[in-house]
N, C-alpha and C positions, 0 to 999 in steps of 0.2 A: 375096504368094504364100500360098495357103491350105495349112495344115498338114493332111495326111491323118491321119485317125484309124484306127488299125488295131486290130481286136478282139484281145484277149489271151485266152489260155486256159492252163490248167495243163498241164504235161508229163504224158503218159500212157505207161505201159510200152510200149504198141503203137507209140509214136513212135520207139523206139530206133533201128531200122534207117534210117528216113528222116533222123533227126538225125545219125546217123553219116555218111551220104552228104552231107548239107548241110555238116557240119563239114569233111569231107575236101575237098569242092569249094571251100569258102571258103578253107581254108589253101592249097590248090594254086594257085588262081587269083588270089586277092587279095593274097598276100604275096610274089609272085615278085620284086619289086624289092628286098625287104629280106632275104630268106632264099634260100640256094641250094637246089638240088634235093635234096641229101642232108638238109639241115636240115628241109625241108618234109616229106620222107618220114618222118623220125623223129618229127616233130610229129604227122602223121596216124596213125602206128603206135600212138599212145596210145589210139586209139578202136577198134583192131582187135578187142579182146576186148569183144564186145557186152555181156556180163553186167557187166563192170567199168564200162563206159561208162554203162549203165543205172543201176547203183548210184550212180555219181557224180552223175548227174542227179537221182536220187531223194533223195540225202542233202542236197541243197540245195533251195531253192525255185526251181523251173525253170518258166519261162513260154515260150510259143510263140506266134508270129504265123503264121497261115495266109493264103495268097493263092491263090484258086482251089482251095481244099481241099487244098493242099499246104503243108508247112512252108516258110516263107520266111526265118525267123530264130528264134533261141532265145537265152535268157540265163538264168543261174543266180545266185542270191544265197545265199552260204554264211555261216553264223554271223551272220546279220542285218546284216553290215557289209562283206562282201567280195563284190565283183562277180567271180564265179569264172569264168564263161564268157559270151561274147557273140559270136555268129556269125550272119552273114547270108549267104544264098545269093548267089553272084556275080551272078546275073541281077537281083537286087533291090538290089544295092549302090547306095547314094546315093539311095534312094527314101524314106528316113526311118524304115525299119524298125529300124535300129540305135538311132536316137534314141528311138523309141517304147519299145523294150525297156529302154533305159537309164533313161528317165524313170520307167517303172513300177517298176524295182528301186530307184531312188533314193527314190521316194515310199514304197515298202514299208519300206526300211531306216529312213527317218526315222520312219515310223509305229510301227516296232518299237523305237524309242528310240535308234537309232544317231546319234551326233553327227557321225560321218564315215563315208565309204565309201571303200574302197581297191580297187585293181585292179592286177594285174600285167599291164601292157599290152605287146603285141608292138610291135616297131618300126613296123609298119604302122598300128597303132591309136593311137599316141601323139598325133598331131595331132587325131584325133577327140575324145579325152579332154581335151586342152588346150582345145579349143573349148567344152567343157562345164565349164570352170573347175576341172579337176583339175590338181594341181601335182605335178611329179616329186619324189619323195623319195629314190629310190635306183635306181642302175643295177645290173642283175643279169646273170649268165650262168647259164643253166639247162641242165642236161644231160638230154637225151632220147635214149635208145637210142644212146648213143655220140656224139651230135652236141651241140654247144653252141649255144644260142639266146640272143640278147641280148633282154632285156626291161627294162621300167622300172616300178618300183612307183610308183603315182600315188595321190593322195588328194584327196578333195573334202569340204569342210565342209558339212554338211546343216542345221545349226541356224540358218542365216540366216533371219530372219523377213521375209516379204514386206512391202513398204511399205504402211502403212495408207492406205486410201482415205478421202478427205474425205467427210463426210456429205452435203454439197451437190453432190457429183459426180453429173452426170446422164449416164449412159451408155445410157439407154433400157431398162434392165432393172430389173425389180422385185425 
């Protein structure tokens, strides 16, 4: 199966409203099996203040993937080693956009000198991160607007060097 390459771009302040909508749709539709309606509403309420949401996205390195000129996913790297936000529109879930965003932020974190990258993963996202070689380090209960949400702090080591290729390997590339 061919891996789709999605073009990445930086977050722009003009993206704020579209990313708020994407964030809300992602939480509402993709986390239903793990969080009840009140928990999801409290989670979504975090982005109701557009200015605060924009500031959070601007304080980190935030990247966006567009499909058909509309945001399909976004992710943020905070302090060069914390994967702060990773959300994909429900319509694009399972299409590789989350992986492309995560690949980009892991590469950026490593380039900026981070030995590890951490994420506070929702119950819904734990399997995604486990498949990417993140390991759980701590279970958490996070309060959001009077509701408690279970999360898992996960960590991935970035300093593994890729295996060296032998000089006589012929892969058809120069």
